[in-house]
C-alpha positions as CSV (number, residue, x, y, z in Angstrom):
1,M,130.0,161.9,114.2
2,N,130.8,165.3,115.3
3,P,128.2,166.9,117.5
4,Q,126.9,169.3,114.6
5,R,125.7,166.2,112.6
6,Y,123.6,165.2,115.3
7,L,122.1,168.8,115.6
8,D,121.5,168.5,112.0
9,L,119.8,165.1,112.3
10,L,117.6,166.6,115.3
11,E,116.7,169.4,113.4
12,Q,115.7,167.3,110.2
13,F,113.5,165.1,112.5
14,R,111.1,168.2,113.5
15,S,109.6,168.0,110.1
16,R,109.0,164.2,110.1
17,R,105.7,162.0,110.4
18,I,106.7,158.6,111.7
19,G,104.1,155.8,112.0
20,V,104.4,153.9,115.1
21,I,102.8,150.4,115.0
22,G,102.5,148.0,117.7
23,D,101.0,147.6,121.5
24,F,100.3,150.4,123.4
25,L,101.1,149.6,126.9
26,L,100.8,151.4,129.9
27,D,103.6,150.7,132.6
28,Q,103.0,150.6,136.1
29,Y,105.7,151.3,138.8
30,I,105.0,150.7,142.7
31,I,107.4,153.1,144.4
32,G,108.8,152.2,147.9
33,H,111.7,151.1,150.0
34,S,112.6,147.5,150.5
35,A,114.4,146.7,153.9
36,R,114.1,142.9,153.8
37,V,113.1,139.6,152.2
38,S,109.8,137.9,153.9
39,R,111.0,134.8,156.3
40,E,107.8,133.1,154.4
41,A,108.5,133.1,151.2
42,P,111.4,134.6,148.7
43,I,109.9,138.1,148.3
44,V,111.1,141.4,149.1
45,V,108.9,143.4,151.7
46,V,108.1,146.5,150.2
47,D,107.1,150.0,152.4
48,Y,104.5,151.4,149.4
49,Q,104.6,155.2,148.7
50,D,103.1,155.9,145.5
51,T,102.2,154.1,142.0
52,V,103.2,156.2,138.8
53,Y,102.3,155.3,135.1
54,H,104.4,155.9,132.1
55,P,103.7,154.9,128.2
56,G,105.3,151.6,127.6
57,G,105.3,149.5,124.5
58,A,104.6,151.5,121.1
59,A,103.0,154.2,123.5
60,N,106.6,154.6,124.5
61,A,108.0,155.1,120.9
62,A,105.5,157.4,119.7
63,Q,106.2,159.7,123.0
64,N,110.1,159.7,122.0
65,V,109.1,160.5,118.6
66,T,106.8,163.6,119.9
67,A,109.8,164.6,122.3
68,L,112.3,164.8,119.3
69,G,109.8,167.2,117.7
70,G,108.4,164.7,115.1
71,S,104.8,163.7,114.5
72,A,103.8,160.6,115.7
73,H,100.9,158.6,114.0
74,A,100.0,155.7,116.2
75,V,98.1,152.6,114.9
76,G,97.9,149.7,117.3
77,V,95.8,148.4,120.5
78,E,95.7,149.5,124.0
79,P,95.3,146.5,126.0
80,L,94.6,147.9,129.2
81,S,92.3,147.0,132.4
82,P,89.0,149.2,132.4
83,R,90.1,150.5,135.7
84,V,93.6,151.9,134.6
85,A,92.6,153.2,131.6
86,S,89.5,155.5,132.3
87,S,91.4,157.3,135.2
88,T,94.9,157.0,133.5
89,V,95.0,157.1,129.9
90,P,93.2,160.4,128.9
91,S,95.4,162.5,131.0
92,R,98.5,160.6,129.9
93,R,97.8,161.0,126.3
94,R,97.4,165.1,126.9
95,T,100.3,165.4,128.5
96,R,102.4,163.7,125.7
97,R,101.1,165.7,122.9
98,L,99.5,162.0,121.4
99,P,96.2,162.1,119.8
100,A,92.8,160.5,120.6
101,P,92.2,157.2,118.6
102,D,89.3,157.3,116.0
103,R,86.6,155.1,117.3
């Protein structure tokens, strides 16, 4: 394919409404440096710096649709722990332009 064909497809995508069905997950990443493996067990010792959250599963697909200019209509479940969901999900939904679920 030539580059113009990709640009044309991207432009057509902007007017599309895409249904995303699946499990809406919240991926958690622990950021830090690892310098060694523990002597007591085969685990990496990490010098913790930060924790970040990103959409996972179907939430990642919905985010990708909106990033390409399409409109994502999401159907699924949010299998989240109450501790994480109460503080993280509403703010992520706002920054990713995903609509809040109807309850």
